[in-house]
C-alpha positions in Angstrom: 235.5 345.4 177.9 239.0 343.6 178.2 239.5 340.2 179.7 240.9 341.4 182.9 238.0 344.0 183.3 235.6 341.1 182.8 237.5 339.1 185.5 237.3 342.0 187.8 233.7 342.3 187.2 233.3 338.7 188.3 235.2 339.4 191.5 233.5 342.6 192.3 229.8 341.1 191.6 230.7 337.8 193.5 231.9 339.8 196.4 228.8 342.1 196.4 226.7 338.9 196.2 228.5 337.3 199.1 228.3 340.4 201.2 224.4 340.7 200.6 223.9 337.1 201.3 225.8 337.4 204.7 223.6 340.5 205.4 220.4 338.6 204.7 221.6 336.1 207.5 222.0 338.8 210.1 218.7 340.4 209.1 216.8 337.1 209.5 218.6 336.4 212.8 217.4 339.9 213.9 213.9 338.9 212.9 213.7 341.0 209.7 212.5 338.4 207.2 211.3 340.8 204.6 214.6 342.8 204.7 216.5 339.5 204.6 214.8 338.3 201.5 215.4 341.7 199.8 219.1 341.1 200.6 218.9 337.6 199.0 217.2 338.9 196.0 219.9 341.7 195.6 222.7 338.9 196.0 220.8 337.2 193.1 221.1 340.2 191.0 224.9 340.5 191.7 225.2 336.9 190.9 223.6 337.1 187.7 225.8 340.0 186.6 228.8 337.8 187.5 227.3 334.7 185.9 226.8 336.9 182.7 230.3 337.8 182.6 231.6 334.2 183.1 229.3 333.1 180.2 230.8 335.7 178.1 234.3 334.4 178.8 233.2 330.7 178.2 231.5 331.7 174.8 234.7 333.4 173.7 236.6 330.2 174.6 234.1 328.0 172.7 234.6 330.3 169.7 238.3 329.6 169.9 239.2 333.0 171.4 240.1 331.7 174.8 242.7 333.4 177.2 245.4 332.0 179.4 243.9 331.1 182.8 245.5 333.4 185.3 245.7 333.4 189.1 243.3 336.4 188.9 240.8 334.4 186.9 240.9 331.6 189.4 240.5 334.1 192.1 237.3 335.3 190.3 235.8 331.7 189.9 236.6 331.1 193.6 234.6 334.4 194.5 231.6 333.4 192.2 231.4 329.8 193.6 231.6 331.0 197.2 229.1 333.7 196.6 226.7 331.1 195.1 227.1 328.8 198.0 226.8 331.6 200.7 223.5 332.6 199.1 222.1 329.2 198.8 223.0 328.9 202.5 221.5 332.3 203.3 218.2 331.1 202.1 218.1 328.0 204.4 219.1 330.3 207.3 216.2 332.7 206.4 213.9 329.8 206.5 215.4 328.5 209.8 215.2 331.8 211.7 211.7 332.2 210.3 210.7 328.8 211.8 212.5 329.5 215.0 210.8 332.6 215.4 207.3 330.8 214.9 208.2 328.2 217.5 209.4 330.8 220.1 206.0 332.7 219.5 203.9 329.4 219.8 205.7 328.5 223.0 205.2 332.0 224.6 201.3 331.5 223.9 201.1 328.2 225.6 
């Protein structure tokens, strides 16, 4: 796989991870906790793929085979870091919506 293909792989998998994390928030908001957790898990799988591609580039650079940093690579790193952050926040939102659901259920019983 060429350098540019690896960079695009990071972008695609980072974007897919971010989309799945955002989907998890919407599912949690709709009360679909199990589906939200599945989306977070899928986001994690995409993040793993992106991270593996990034790790490959880091290992190549450490071995003396580094490439010039391009705007495309900066964009890829931005996608990856953004996706990681959104996934972490999505985990918090799923928990928050679950707790909110419990509070609403408890207050309707009283």
